[in-house]
C-alpha positions in Angstrom: 172.0 214.4 56.0 170.7 217.2 53.7 167.3 218.6 54.4 164.7 220.0 52.0 164.1 223.8 52.1 160.4 223.1 52.9 160.0 222.2 56.6 157.7 219.3 57.4 156.6 221.3 60.5 156.5 225.1 60.8 155.0 227.1 63.7 154.8 230.9 63.9 153.5 232.8 66.9 151.5 229.8 68.1 149.8 229.5 71.5 149.0 226.1 72.9 145.9 225.7 75.0 144.8 223.2 77.6 141.2 223.4 78.7 141.2 227.0 77.3 144.1 228.0 79.5 147.2 229.2 77.6 150.0 226.7 78.5 152.6 227.8 75.8 152.8 231.1 74.0 154.9 232.6 71.2 156.0 229.2 69.9 158.2 229.4 66.8 160.1 226.5 65.3 160.6 224.5 62.1 161.4 220.8 61.7 163.0 219.9 58.4 162.3 216.8 56.4 164.4 213.9 57.7 165.3 215.7 61.0 165.2 214.1 64.5 164.1 216.4 67.4 163.5 215.7 71.1 160.7 217.5 73.0 161.3 217.7 76.7 159.9 219.4 79.8 158.5 218.6 83.2 155.1 217.0 83.5 152.4 219.6 82.8 154.8 221.9 80.8 152.8 221.4 77.6 154.6 218.7 75.7 151.6 216.5 75.1 149.3 219.5 74.3 151.8 220.7 71.7 151.9 217.2 70.1 148.1 217.0 70.1 147.9 220.4 68.4 150.4 219.2 65.7 148.3 216.2 64.9 145.0 218.1 65.1 143.6 216.5 68.2 143.5 220.0 69.8 142.5 223.0 67.6 145.1 225.6 66.7 143.5 228.9 67.9 146.4 231.3 67.8 149.2 231.7 65.3 149.9 229.8 62.1 151.2 226.3 61.6 151.7 223.8 58.8 152.3 220.1 59.2 153.0 217.9 56.2 151.7 220.8 54.0 148.4 221.1 55.9 147.6 224.5 57.4 146.3 223.8 60.9 144.5 227.0 61.6 140.8 226.5 60.8 141.6 223.0 59.5 138.1 221.5 58.7 137.4 218.3 60.7 136.9 216.4 57.4 140.5 217.2 56.5 142.0 215.8 59.7 142.0 212.1 58.3 144.0 213.3 55.3 146.5 215.0 57.6 146.8 211.8 59.7 147.7 209.8 56.5 150.8 212.0 56.1 152.0 211.6 59.7 152.5 208.8 62.1 151.5 208.9 65.8 153.0 206.7 68.5 151.5 206.6 71.9 153.0 205.5 75.2 150.0 203.3 76.0 150.0 201.5 72.6 146.3 201.7 71.9 146.2 198.4 70.1 142.8 196.7 69.5 143.1 193.8 72.0 140.5 191.6 70.3 142.3 191.5 67.0 145.6 190.0 65.8 148.6 192.2 64.9 147.7 191.8 61.2 144.1 192.7 61.8 145.2 195.8 63.8 147.3 197.0 60.9 144.7 196.1 58.3 142.1 198.1 60.2 144.3 201.2 59.8 144.9 200.5 56.1 141.2 200.1 55.3 140.4 203.2 57.2 142.9 205.2 55.2 141.7 204.0 51.8 143.6 200.8 51.0 140.9 198.8 49.2 143.1 196.1 47.6 143.5 193.1 50.0 146.7 191.8 48.5 148.3 195.3 48.7 147.3 195.6 52.3 148.8 192.2 53.1 152.1 193.2 51.3 152.3 196.5 53.2 151.7 194.8 56.5 154.4 192.3 55.8 156.8 195.2 54.9 156.3 197.2 58.0 156.5 194.2 60.3 159.8 193.2 58.7 161.0 196.8 59.2 160.4 196.6 62.9 161.7 193.1 63.2 158.4 191.3 64.0 157.4 189.7 60.7 156.7 186.4 62.6 154.1 188.2 64.9 151.4 188.8 62.3 148.9 186.3 63.7 149.6 186.9 67.4 147.2 188.7 69.7 148.6 191.8 71.5 148.5 190.1 74.9 150.8 187.5 73.5 153.5 190.1 73.0 155.9 191.8 75.4 155.7 195.5 76.0 158.7 196.1 73.7 157.1 194.0 71.0 153.8 195.9 71.3 155.6 199.2 71.0 157.3 197.9 67.8 153.8 197.0 66.5 152.6 200.5 67.3 155.6 201.9 65.3 154.8 199.6 62.4 151.2 200.9 62.5 152.5 204.5 62.4 154.7 203.6 59.3 151.9 202.1 57.2 151.3 205.1 55.1 154.9 206.2 54.8 154.6 209.3 56.9 156.6 212.5 56.4 157.0 212.7 60.2 156.5 210.5 63.3 155.1 212.2 66.5 156.1 210.0 69.4 154.7 210.7 72.9 157.0 209.0 75.5 157.5 205.9 73.4 160.0 204.4 75.8 158.2 205.5 79.0 156.8 202.1 80.0 159.8 200.0 78.9 162.9 198.8 80.8 166.2 200.4 79.7 167.4 197.5 77.5 164.1 197.3 75.6 164.0 201.2 75.4 167.4 201.2 73.8 166.3 198.7 71.1 163.3 201.0 70.4 165.6 204.0 70.1 167.8 202.1 67.6 164.7 201.4 65.6 163.8 205.1 65.6 167.3 205.9 64.4 166.9 203.5 61.5 163.6 204.9 60.6 165.0 208.5 60.7 168.1 207.5 58.7 165.7 206.2 56.0 164.3 209.8 55.7 161.4 210.0 58.1 161.4 213.0 60.4 160.8 212.3 64.1 159.5 214.5 67.0 159.8 212.6 70.2 158.6 213.7 73.6 160.6 212.0 76.3 161.5 212.2 80.0 164.5 209.8 79.4 167.6 211.8 80.0 169.8 208.8 79.4 168.4 208.4 75.9 169.1 212.0 75.0 172.7 211.6 76.3 173.2 208.4 74.3 171.6 209.6 71.1 172.2 213.4 71.1 170.0 215.4 68.7 168.3 218.9 68.6 166.1 219.5 71.7 163.0 221.6 72.1 162.3 222.3 75.8 158.9 223.4 77.2 159.7 225.6 80.2 157.8 228.5 81.9 155.2 228.8 79.1 157.8 229.0 76.3 159.5 226.5 73.9 163.3 226.8 74.0 165.3 225.5 71.0 168.8 224.1 71.4 169.4 225.2 67.8 168.8 228.8 68.7 169.9 229.2 72.3 172.1 227.2 74.7 170.4 225.7 77.8 171.3 223.0 80.2 169.5 219.7 80.4 169.7 217.9 83.8 168.1 214.6 84.8 164.4 215.4 85.2 164.8 218.5 83.0 
C-alpha cells in the first residue's frame, strides 16, 4: 500500500498528562494515511491518555501535534467537533444510547455532525451497516444484540463521516476470541479500503496473528517498532 507524504497523525516532542502528572514525555511519531498501527503497554502506561489527547478529550499542553490536518496545541473547544468529524473513535464499552434503535443511534451522530437531509442520513446508515455486516439490525435495540454485534455497530458509527483515521481503545477487550477475530478481520477490511487505524490493545494473540507496526508505551516513553527493535511478550 502506498502512503501519502502528509501523515494523518504527527507528534513532535509531545508530553502526555494524566491529572497534571506527566505520564509520557518526548513522544515523536507519524502515522501515514492508510496505515495500521497497534498501541500497546501495561495498564497505566499511558495508552488511553495518549488516545484521548489525539482526539482532543485531553488538552495538548507540551509539544506539537496534528491530527487530520488539525493542530492540537491550543485547539479552540469550538473546533473539536470539526476534528471529530474527520476521525472515528471506538470505545471498549460501546457507549450506545440504550433507549434508541441502532438506526436512531447512527442518525443521532449524523444530525449532530451536520447531516440535515433525512434521505441522505438513511442512505449513509444503510451503507455503514452493510459495511459491518449488520444491515438487518437497523431497527433493533442495543440490548437485542450480542457483544460482538454491538461492537460492529460502534464501528459503523465511527465510519459514518468517512474518517481519515480510526482510534480504537481496546475494541476486542470484552469479546471472546472467535468474536474478536471477526472484529479484527473487519478492521483489516476497513484499513484495506484506505482508512488509517490506531488500535490500543492488550491482545497479544491478535498482534501475532495480524502483525503490523507497534507503538509501545513503556517507562514514560513511546517506543516505535519502525525505529527500534523491541520484544513483545504476552502481557507486554
